[in-house]
C-alpha positions as CSV (number, residue, x, y, z in Angstrom):
1,M,119.5,103.5,119.7
2,P,117.2,106.4,118.7
3,F,117.1,105.7,115.0
4,Q,115.5,102.2,115.7
5,S,112.1,103.8,116.2
6,L,110.1,107.0,115.7
7,G,110.1,107.6,119.4
8,L,106.4,108.5,119.5
9,D,104.2,108.6,122.6
10,M,101.4,106.2,121.6
11,S,97.9,105.5,122.7
12,S,96.0,102.3,122.0
13,Y,92.3,101.9,121.1
14,A,90.1,98.9,120.5
15,V,88.4,99.3,117.1
16,Q,86.2,96.7,115.5
17,G,88.1,93.8,117.2
18,T,91.5,95.1,116.4
19,T,94.1,97.2,118.3
20,F,94.4,100.7,116.8
21,E,97.5,102.6,117.9
22,A,98.2,106.3,117.3
23,P,100.4,109.1,118.7
24,R,98.7,111.0,121.5
25,R,98.3,114.1,119.3
26,Y,95.4,112.2,117.7
27,T,92.1,111.5,119.4
28,I,90.5,108.6,117.7
29,L,86.8,109.2,117.1
30,E,85.1,106.4,115.2
31,P,85.7,103.8,112.4
32,V,84.7,105.1,109.0
33,G,85.8,102.3,106.7
34,Q,87.2,98.8,106.6
35,G,88.7,96.7,103.8
36,A,91.2,94.0,103.1
37,Y,94.0,96.3,104.1
38,G,92.7,97.1,107.6
39,V,90.6,99.8,109.2
40,V,90.2,103.6,108.7
41,C,89.2,105.8,111.7
42,S,88.3,109.4,111.9
43,A,90.4,111.4,114.4
44,Q,91.0,114.9,115.8
45,D,94.5,116.3,115.5
46,Q,95.0,118.1,118.8
47,E,98.0,120.1,117.5
48,N,96.0,122.0,114.8
49,G,92.4,121.0,115.5
50,E,92.0,119.4,112.1
51,S,89.8,116.4,111.5
52,V,91.8,113.6,109.8
53,A,91.5,110.0,108.6
54,I,93.9,107.4,109.9
55,K,94.3,104.2,107.9
56,K,95.8,101.2,109.6
57,I,97.5,98.9,107.0
58,E,97.6,95.6,108.8
59,N,100.5,93.2,108.3
60,A,102.2,95.6,106.0
61,V,105.4,93.5,106.1
62,E,103.9,90.0,106.1
63,H,104.7,89.4,102.4
64,L,107.2,91.0,100.1
65,T,104.5,91.7,97.4
66,F,102.3,93.6,99.8
67,A,105.2,95.3,101.5
68,K,106.5,96.6,98.1
69,R,103.0,97.9,97.2
70,T,102.7,99.7,100.5
71,L,106.1,101.3,100.1
72,R,105.3,102.3,96.5
73,E,102.0,103.9,97.6
74,L,103.7,105.9,100.4
75,R,106.4,107.1,98.0
76,I,103.9,108.2,95.4
77,L,101.6,109.9,98.0
78,R,104.4,112.0,99.4
79,Y,104.9,113.6,96.0
80,L,101.3,114.1,95.1
81,Q,99.9,117.5,96.1
82,H,96.8,118.3,94.1
83,E,93.2,119.3,95.0
84,N,91.8,116.2,93.4
85,L,94.2,113.7,95.0
86,L,94.1,112.6,98.6
87,D,96.6,114.4,100.7
88,I,98.9,112.5,103.1
89,R,99.7,114.2,106.4
90,N,101.7,111.7,108.4
91,V,103.0,108.1,108.4
92,F,103.9,106.2,111.6
93,F,104.2,102.8,113.1
94,P,104.4,101.6,116.7
95,G,107.5,100.0,118.1
96,D,110.9,99.2,116.6
97,K,111.6,99.4,112.9
98,D,112.7,95.7,112.9
99,Q,109.6,94.5,114.6
100,F,106.5,96.5,113.5
101,D,103.8,94.7,111.7
102,D,101.3,97.5,110.9
103,I,101.8,100.9,109.4
104,Y,99.5,103.9,109.7
105,V,98.8,106.7,107.2
106,V,97.1,110.0,108.2
107,S,95.2,111.9,105.5
108,E,92.5,114.5,105.2
109,L,89.1,113.3,106.2
110,M,86.5,112.8,103.4
111,E,82.8,112.1,104.1
112,T,82.0,109.3,101.7
113,D,83.0,107.7,98.3
114,L,81.4,107.7,94.9
115,G,80.6,103.9,95.2
116,S,78.5,104.6,98.3
117,I,76.7,107.5,96.6
118,L,75.9,105.3,93.6
119,K,74.4,102.6,95.8
120,S,72.2,105.2,97.7
121,S,69.0,106.9,96.7
122,Q,70.7,110.2,96.3
123,A,69.8,111.8,92.9
124,L,72.6,112.5,90.5
125,T,72.0,115.1,87.8
126,D,74.1,115.6,84.6
127,D,75.7,118.6,86.4
128,H,76.8,116.2,89.2
129,C,78.2,113.8,86.6
130,Q,80.1,116.5,84.8
131,F,81.6,117.9,88.0
132,F,82.7,114.5,89.4
133,L,84.1,113.3,86.1
134,Y,85.9,116.6,85.5
135,Q,87.6,116.3,88.9
136,V,88.7,112.7,88.2
137,L,90.2,113.8,84.9
138,R,91.8,116.9,86.5
139,G,93.5,114.7,89.1
140,L,94.4,112.1,86.5
141,K,96.1,114.8,84.4
142,Y,98.4,115.6,87.3
143,L,99.0,111.9,88.0
144,H,99.9,111.0,84.5
145,S,102.2,114.0,84.1
146,A,104.2,112.6,87.1
147,G,104.6,109.3,85.2
148,V,102.1,107.5,87.4
149,I,99.3,105.2,86.2
150,H,96.7,104.6,88.9
151,R,95.7,101.2,87.6
152,D,92.7,100.8,90.0
153,L,90.3,103.6,89.3
154,K,86.8,102.7,90.5
155,P,83.9,104.5,92.4
156,R,85.2,103.2,95.8
157,N,88.5,104.9,95.2
158,L,86.9,108.3,94.6
159,L,86.3,110.1,97.9
160,V,83.7,112.8,98.0
161,N,82.6,115.5,100.4
162,C,79.1,117.0,100.8
163,N,80.1,120.0,98.6
164,C,80.9,117.5,95.8
165,D,84.7,118.0,96.1
166,L,86.3,114.7,94.8
167,K,89.7,113.2,95.5
168,I,91.3,110.1,94.0
169,C,92.7,107.7,96.6
170,D,94.3,104.2,97.0
171,Y,97.6,104.0,95.1
172,G,98.4,100.5,96.3
173,L,98.3,99.2,92.6
174,A,99.7,102.4,91.1
175,R,102.8,102.2,89.1
176,F,105.5,104.9,88.5
177,D,107.4,104.7,85.3
178,A,109.4,107.6,84.0
179,S,108.8,106.4,80.5
180,E,105.1,107.0,81.0
181,A,105.7,110.7,81.5
182,A,107.5,110.6,78.1
183,G,104.5,108.9,76.4
184,K,106.2,105.5,76.3
185,S,105.3,102.2,78.0
186,S,107.2,99.4,79.6
187,P,106.3,95.8,80.6
188,K,103.8,95.6,83.5
189,T,101.7,93.0,85.1
190,E,98.2,91.8,84.1
191,Y,96.7,91.6,87.6
192,V,95.6,95.2,88.2
193,C,92.4,97.0,88.6
194,T,89.1,95.5,89.8
195,R,87.8,93.4,86.9
196,W,84.7,95.5,86.1
197,Y,86.9,98.5,85.4
198,R,89.7,96.7,83.7
199,A,90.7,97.7,80.2
200,P,90.5,95.1,77.4
201,E,94.3,95.2,76.8
202,V,94.9,94.2,80.4
203,L,92.2,91.5,80.2
204,C,94.0,90.2,77.2
205,S,97.4,90.0,79.0
206,W,99.2,92.8,77.3
207,I,102.3,93.8,79.2
208,D,103.0,97.1,77.4
209,Y,99.9,98.9,78.4
210,G,100.0,102.5,79.6
211,K,97.9,105.5,80.6
212,P,94.9,104.5,78.4
213,I,93.9,101.9,80.9
214,D,93.0,104.7,83.3
215,I,90.9,106.3,80.6
216,W,88.9,103.1,80.1
217,S,88.2,103.0,83.8
218,V,87.0,106.6,83.7
219,G,84.6,105.6,80.9
220,C,83.3,102.7,83.0
221,I,82.8,105.0,86.0
222,F,81.0,107.6,83.9
223,A,78.6,105.0,82.5
224,E,78.0,103.8,86.1
225,M,77.2,107.3,87.3
226,V,74.6,107.6,84.5
227,R,73.1,104.1,84.9
228,R,73.5,103.7,88.7
229,K,74.9,100.3,88.1
230,P,78.1,98.9,86.6
231,I,78.2,98.7,82.8
232,F,80.5,95.6,82.5
233,P,79.9,93.4,85.6
234,G,81.9,90.4,84.4
235,K,81.9,87.2,86.4
236,S,85.2,86.1,85.0
237,T,87.8,87.4,82.6
238,Q,86.2,85.6,79.7
239,H,82.8,86.8,80.6
240,Q,84.1,90.4,81.0
241,L,85.5,90.3,77.5
242,Q,82.2,88.9,76.2
243,I,80.0,91.6,77.6
244,I,82.5,94.3,76.5
245,I,82.5,93.0,72.9
246,Q,78.7,92.8,72.9
247,C,78.6,96.5,73.8
248,V,81.6,98.1,72.0
249,G,82.2,95.7,69.2
250,T,84.8,93.1,68.2
251,P,88.5,93.9,68.4
252,S,90.5,94.8,65.3
253,K,93.1,92.6,63.6
254,E,95.7,95.0,64.9
255,F,94.5,94.5,68.5
256,L,94.5,90.7,68.1
257,A,98.1,90.9,66.6
258,K,99.3,92.6,69.8
259,T,97.7,90.1,72.1
260,P,100.6,87.9,73.2
261,N,98.6,84.9,74.4
262,A,97.6,82.6,71.5
263,K,94.8,81.0,73.6
264,C,93.4,84.5,74.3
265,R,93.5,85.5,70.7
266,K,91.6,82.3,69.7
267,F,89.0,83.1,72.3
268,L,88.5,86.6,71.1
269,E,88.1,85.4,67.5
270,S,85.5,82.9,68.6
271,I,83.3,85.5,70.4
272,S,80.1,86.3,68.4
273,P,78.0,89.1,69.9
274,L,74.7,87.1,69.6
275,A,72.7,89.6,71.6
276,P,74.4,92.9,71.2
277,K,73.6,95.7,73.6
278,P,74.9,98.9,72.0
279,L,76.4,101.5,74.3
280,A,73.6,103.9,73.3
281,E,71.0,101.6,74.7
282,Q,72.7,101.0,78.0
283,V,73.3,104.7,78.7
284,S,70.4,106.2,77.0
285,Q,70.0,108.8,79.8
286,A,73.3,110.5,79.0
287,S,73.4,113.9,77.3
288,E,74.5,114.1,73.7
289,D,78.0,115.4,74.7
290,G,78.2,113.0,77.6
291,F,77.5,110.0,75.4
292,D,80.0,111.2,72.9
293,L,82.7,111.4,75.5
294,M,81.8,108.1,77.0
295,N,81.9,106.4,73.6
296,K,85.4,107.8,73.0
297,T,86.7,106.5,76.4
298,L,85.3,103.1,75.9
299,R,87.1,102.2,72.7
300,F,88.5,98.6,72.6
301,A,91.8,99.8,71.1
302,P,93.8,101.8,73.6
303,G,95.2,104.1,70.9
304,E,91.7,105.2,70.0
305,R,90.9,106.5,73.5
306,P,91.6,110.2,74.2
307,T,94.4,111.3,76.4
308,V,93.4,112.9,79.6
309,Q,94.1,116.4,78.1
310,Q,91.9,115.6,75.2
311,A,89.1,114.4,77.4
312,L,89.3,117.6,79.5
313,G,88.9,119.6,76.3
314,H,85.8,117.7,75.2
315,P,82.6,119.9,74.8
316,Y,81.1,118.0,77.8
317,F,83.3,120.1,80.1
318,V,82.9,123.4,78.3
319,Q,81.6,125.1,81.5
320,L,84.4,123.6,83.6
321,H,87.6,123.2,81.5
322,C,90.3,125.7,82.3
323,P,93.8,124.7,81.2
324,E,95.4,127.3,83.5
325,D,93.8,125.7,86.5
326,E,94.6,122.1,85.6
327,P,98.2,121.8,87.0
328,V,100.8,119.2,86.0
329,R,104.2,118.4,87.5
330,C,107.5,117.0,86.4
331,P,108.0,113.2,86.6
332,L,108.8,111.8,90.0
333,D,112.4,111.1,91.0
334,E,113.4,107.7,89.7
335,D,115.9,107.3,92.5
336,D,113.0,107.0,95.0
337,F,111.8,103.9,93.2
338,E,115.2,102.2,93.0
339,F,113.7,99.4,95.1
340,E,111.5,98.4,92.1
341,H,114.6,97.3,90.1
342,R,116.7,95.4,92.6
343,K,116.7,92.0,94.2
344,I,115.5,93.1,97.6
345,D,114.5,91.3,100.8
346,M,112.1,92.1,103.6
347,Q,114.7,93.8,105.7
348,A,115.4,96.2,102.9
349,L,111.7,97.0,102.6
350,R,111.5,97.6,106.3
351,E,114.3,100.0,106.2
352,E,112.8,101.8,103.2
353,M,109.5,102.1,105.0
354,F,111.2,103.4,108.1
355,I,113.0,106.1,106.0
356,E,109.6,107.0,104.4
357,A,108.0,107.4,107.9
358,L,110.9,109.5,109.0
359,R,110.1,112.1,106.4
360,Y,107.1,113.1,108.6
361,H,109.1,113.3,111.8
362,P,111.9,115.9,111.6
363,E,113.8,115.1,114.8
364,P,114.1,111.4,114.4
365,L,115.0,112.0,110.7
366,K,117.8,114.3,111.8
367,Q,119.1,111.7,114.2
368,Y,119.0,109.0,111.5
369,E,120.9,111.2,109.1
370,E,123.5,112.0,111.7
371,C,124.0,108.3,112.5
372,K,124.3,107.5,108.8
373,G,126.8,110.3,108.4
374,R,128.9,108.8,111.2
375,G,128.8,105.4,109.4
376,E,126.6,103.8,112.1
377,I,123.9,102.9,109.4
378,S,125.0,101.0,106.3
379,H,121.7,100.7,104.5
380,D,121.8,101.6,100.9
381,I,119.2,100.3,98.5
382,R,121.8,100.5,95.7
383,S,123.9,97.8,97.4
384,Y,121.3,95.3,96.3
385,R,122.0,93.9,92.8
386,M,119.9,94.9,89.8
387,L,117.3,92.5,88.6
388,E,118.1,90.6,85.4
389,P,115.7,91.2,82.5
390,G,112.5,89.3,83.2
391,E,113.6,88.3,86.7
392,S,111.1,88.5,89.6
393,Q,112.0,90.1,92.9
394,Y,110.7,87.1,94.7
395,T,109.7,83.5,93.9
396,D,105.9,83.7,94.3
397,D,105.4,87.0,92.5
398,E,101.7,88.1,92.8
399,G,102.1,91.1,90.5
400,S,104.2,94.3,90.7
């Protein structure tokens, strides 16, 4: 049956000990990155002559948690079209929709990432820092307007080209919530963002955090650009909180009152900054305006941090800020994230991933819709029951 697969003519390559499969339109060139998710290769698109990156997400359907994150990332990426956000070009998988293990994502090819630059000997001027940070905030403005919190901003997730163009990538931990676009928040998980860039409210187990967690991460990245090393390299959650407090001060009574975990509250109250290292000492190389912005983004209380619009309007960006050239968009369609709210199984996620891949392949998509119109396909995510308040989608929930 044609709707069981994408019907692609595939080629196989051996890449760093793994099999890398791609449609024949792509000529695989060389590996350019590797992580826990899998391998990224550069490739030439023979149909348009474009150089692209192809990321292989290995074992995408091995676990419900990872499968849901992958689907969420694909859904979010399809909607995000902005100069400072990585652009997705294609999604595919080899074989049958009920049997595939890996899924591939094609995007524009970038040369490096900010993390690699910061570890290199390449000099970074204040102009570089301004331009990189401006682009991060410009992309984040668009992201937040769509109701999406990135939740994992860090130097490695900021891709850069030799002309200093920057694009935010990796939305595996991103979260869409329509209430975020309206300036509200809703319960979310603690286990997000690499620890060094994790906001205090997340470290303290808040479940009603929102967009300010991305602003905190931006502040950490800014400080790291200036210092050329992380500002809060915690070895554990407790150590992370200790070194943050030593730098930015103790949390307010209001912050403590909002911390739901009594043990965490007691720990925060017990911390005494014995050897304080004020922010001004740790980032003494920053310009006056740069330090002021950094200080505002690294406030312990999320409500005291600027919004992304306020940050863009800071004097530090006086030469770059142009509201007319900082686009926003309407919130994403909640219907596309219905899978977040229902008691789903792996088969449902497979079908949803298949539908997502079909968006990039018009002919198979047309066949699928015709089959569904004839009643030959019964899949409907809304046929799965809604989750009860506080109910997990699966037993061993690793975070949503």
